[in-house]
Steps between C-alpha positions, in 0.01 A plus 500: 500500500176325396416480873502879522300534178218289641553662840425843357146382419451382861605847622263674254217262584545565871504875434165476320331252726540672835316823407230294330452313831457823696252635244301173502497505876365854507233422240385155603577501873422849630553523877208385708436559867424132548832326439341149500259603224793649311698176514189307398468696173493293180781717373732450797697197384546582133602862565749397768630230271610771259688666788653169602620434142640852489689444823655175364591682181656775714728250670610360163551856372732581789709188425541604131591855600772355726634295209500808277678726753779241534674267741594658831445401860305812595275460191394150597476582873252779415316265261466260792357772721246598236400133445457440872284807535302399192443148628375629840256744331390245236435237762255740667339572162465126445341465846251778438424394142442128545473409871287780639201429268489144642521631853194718446274195515695296755632767739356840416604651834867458401451687168386819668788748516440555871558131561789352697655381172543846344606651832751229591861621531630238259257600223581870544876424513492308171309779324735774631821301456414390145419862408817636662738242348351540150498880512844543657649238267379684194616840629858379551491292179387803297798694638724219374332523161564874485867442576530219248356709213337190352141592594334823370522768768130580484414128543721473805347812657142378426565165667693656787192709587222273378600164656507616865185712457280226347636236740420715807173329590381763745523790261175631339391318181551803278865532604558130451347523154742777415777275630396211278483725194853626562631151572333363185629789289850427623468131418367581154802719430739223605312233307495706180868590530597135531266405210637772272862392571446189285 
């Protein structure tokens, strides 16, 4: 049970960190027409590091939620889907946060979003597949939570809507922000419920 007690803090921390990342991004990294200059910003790495940490915390949060919901094959299969989707999206975040800034000086042509890198089928596939697996996994998982009765109904619904919306990379930023707020609110509800059960 101690594992779940400490796990509740990971869930709450993830719920707080992700909206903070999006706010920091909007404040310190407003969209620029010149993508290379945007990536070269002095704020690029530290702001994206907050997002990277939040993504790692999110993966840990999903593990602790699975432990809380209970042992069942479908529970852990859906956890696996969510983790796979998270890893795919987080790997792209890592690439953009830490590798792209180095490429600006060595291969700036590749950093431009019209480059062969960004338009390659494999790059687009990873982005779309990670988004789909993550979002679909959480939708089905939230249905399982609703049926189990162990997760607050409002938290399940928030995550069911929020996770696929914020992970849909081609949606407008305002919609994705709404998604992250719903997703984070849902996580906060789960984290607080687990914490208050002790």
